[in-house]
Structure formats: structure tokens, C-alpha cells
C-alpha angles and dihedrals in degrees: 000000000000090000092053092050090051091052090049091051090051088061091058123094118259087238086061090059091049090051091051091048088053092052090051097051102036137132095059127117104222107065095159094114093061093044085056093053092047095047092050093050092049089052091049095056095041099034103151119088112254126230103256116205122217106279117248108229092206093057123090119180129198128205124203134168093189135035127171137184089236135029139069107274096056091047089052089050092048094046092050094049092050094044097061112098116272088244089077120080108221130202128179119211119203127196092209100029105164093047095045096045090052094045097046102037095148094053090041089057092051092046092049088060093071106014143038116243123217138151143117137272107247122171114183098222092069112086096173097075104027094108093044094047094046091050090046092056092043090054094048092055089045091052090053087048097200120189089214134036117192112197126211100169131150121212099313116143090193088061089046092053088052090051092051091054093047090049091048102043107026143049095228109136108238117206113188113208109215094211096145098058096155093063143058109274133212125203105034090115091074100048126105088206133016109215111219123188094203138027091240093059091048087051091054092046093051098043103033109019094047101237124121096181096091122145117195105209100152127243114303120238131175126287113273093251090055094053109126116258123188130190122236088251095055089050094047089050094051091049090051089049089053088050093240110151115240095241095048132094119243129207121187146193128187124183149112102293096237088072091068099056135079106192106298096346138065115212086181095059092042088055093048090053090054093049092050093047092050094044112051092181093058133099123190124203122198117193107201143091121244122213118222097274093047091047092058092053088048095051091050091061094061102213125209114260089252088077113101120198110200125187115234115280132203089219092048095140094077088054091050087054089061093067121098087197127011117214119213119233118261136246090001108047121212125245115188090034091065092055091048088054093050090053092047092048091236113147116237132201104210136200128230111203105210090173094064124016090199091064094051128088100173090125089075086068129076112274113268090018106189096221100048113112140177104212137034096251093060091043090056093048090048093050092051093047092050097041096058097043111073095183092053090050090054092046093052095043091050094046091049091049094053088046089055093051091053098044114021111021111129098246091053100049098040088051089055089050093052092048096042109125103140136053131240115274115242105294115232106247093198090085086065099043094107093060118094125234114325112231130178124227118246114246087232089065093063114069123183114178118086093203093061117093093250096022131127138178113274 
């Protein structure tokens, strides 16, 4: 039996074995040793220098190994692509093109409105064509001859091999977007710049991942003229769909469900139950999808009937707009969601995770934000204070909107990326000294596919 298994393994791509090694060793910060192995292997199967065309200064390429119709990282990718000036020609390259375009048809339609999409179909168990497919994708990118490649990959050793070849043989500037800050990351070794959205993630990359070439540009949202706008009728229809009475208050949370649990408990759900029990004219909407284990924990809490559980939606922003107050996820705060809420002028009560800096996104908010708290009791008090003060809700919403325009609006961030030629200086770690031990989240804890037993939408 062992001999048969070994023969089967020999049929797999070498990139498959790298992916399996990654799964065994994560979560660890410093993945340079595996980047090195992957880069050496890619160079060994494509060893001859390639003919590199003159780079086109008006072409910008993007590389992704996963895209989804919902979730933060695909939204960030789409926002970034749209935000670059129209003078640039954009092209997105996918490592599993056919699968991803079928799975994320809504986002693909949006992306195709401003960018071409190309790529290959690489599946790491097939050893026969790995060299051919790698060279094919390399040549596709060289034919496009971009001056800049912005990378949005997940753990994907095939994509890392491609980056190693581009770094070795071309002058294309590679910017690696650190969009998955809570996980072990492959591929940073081959980036000229590592794009960080917050100072805290840059600090972690410098101190723990082993890279000094961080560049904190902020998270990229849409251009101002592309900000979502909904009519009163659209919002009213959405509230009616949710079953929220017209004269009631509505709080809301939307996230991947793993962000709401701490082991076998959910301090977040317990807090929501208390808020609902103490405020009879309040409805709470949670946009997520529980796996079987999470569902058991949820059912044991026995929520009041004014709790609405809604499956993730591609048009989630109109539902966000139904909230009088949005409540951050706990213990794992949400990142892109906060930016969406700023653009929608929906006030948010946010969570600062002092137990683990990796799980906290408080730096997306204005400094000394009045509704940022470190425990569920204070979050509840903040929600109730904001909920029953309409003028305060408007003040916070308007301040957050202006903060977004100054810091994360698409024109602002993409201009930073175009002009980026230097690294962050060493970040002073004293500002994070009051946080406890920094720990990554194992990749196995994050499940994407809704058709899997424990899966959910990203």
C-alpha cells in the first residue's frame, strides 16, 4: 500500500508537494525557506534566460490565485484595478482562470468592465504539464510587458514560482499586496515592495516575517465618483426584505463566520443576545454562514426572534445601508468592511483586539475614535449610546466619510503605489507593546467554499 501511495505522489506536480509542505508548517511567520525552495525549482525547470520585451509604461498587470463573488480580498483587488487612471491598460492574470471565472461570475463581470482577464488553468496534482503551463503564463505576462505587477495571491506555490522567474529575468516592478495578514504568506521574497495597508501589519512583516521592504500605502477603496449610492426606496425595500419593522432600530454585522468565535464560544453572539434582550425595539442582522460546529454553538445561545441570520450577498452594500449602527466582528475585527461603511456613511462601533494585533484593524479608523473598544461590555455600551442619538450617528458617519476621502480614496492610494520608490523606515514597536502575543491563524481555520461540509462564503 505504501508503494502505491509513493507512486501516486510521484505523479503530482512538484508545486503540489510545496503546497502540502506549506500546509504542514503553517502557521509560522517566516516562510523565506519555502520561497527559496520554490524559486530554485522554478529556475531549474525554466533555466534559460527569456527574451524580455521593452516594458510598456502604460501597462499594469495583476496576479491572483483566488477570486470570489463576496469577501474582502477580491473587493480590494477590484477596487485597486478600477482606481488606476484610465490612461493605464490593465490586465488580470489568474492561475486557475476557468474555475475562478465560473465561481466568481459577478465580480468577473465587474472586473471585465475595466480590465482584460487572462491566465492559465494550473492544478497542482498534474505533473505532466507544470513546466509548459508555467512558461505559458510567464510568456503571457511578458507579451503584455507591464511596467508594474501587483500581486494578490493566496498560498499558491505555482504563482510563487512565477514571481521568482519574473524577479530573476525581468525588470517588472513587483508589488506584493499583503491582503492576508492573519496567515502565513508565500511569495514576499520576490517582491520589490510589500504593500501594507496599516502600520501594524508593516511592523509584523518587518519583525516577524523577515522583510524590511514594506510600503504602507493604506487600503485602496473606489474613486469618490464610484462610491455606492442607494435611494430611500431601495433601502426601505431591503429593510422590508430583512423583516425589520419601519419604526424599529437595526444593528448589523457582516463577516466570515470564523471571525465571531473564540474556540467553542462566541463572546460576540452572547453580547448581541444581551443587546436584544435589553432593547425591545431593536432588530439585529448578521450576514454570514455558519458551519456545522458554529451552528451548534449558535443554537445553544437561543437568540431572541428579533435576530436575523442572512446568507452572504453579492449586493451586500444595500443591506449595510439598512443599519442604524454597524457592529464590528469579535474577536477578529473586520478590515474592508470598515471602509465600506465609511463610504456608505453608516456609523460603526469597532473592536480593538489587544490579545492579538493580527486580529485588530483599529488603524483603519481615525486616531482616538470615540467608538473603538477593547471588550464586549464597552462595545455594548457604545452601541446603545450611538443607537439612540441620531445627531451623534450623523456626526460619526460624516467624520468617517471625510477620513476615507483623505486616506483610502482610490486616486490617493493608487498614486502612492505609482510613485513608491522607497521602503518604510523601521517601525517603532513600542506603540504595540501593550498587545499580547501575536499569533497567526492556520489556513485550515478559514474555509471558503459554501458547498463543502464546513464551508462558507469568503
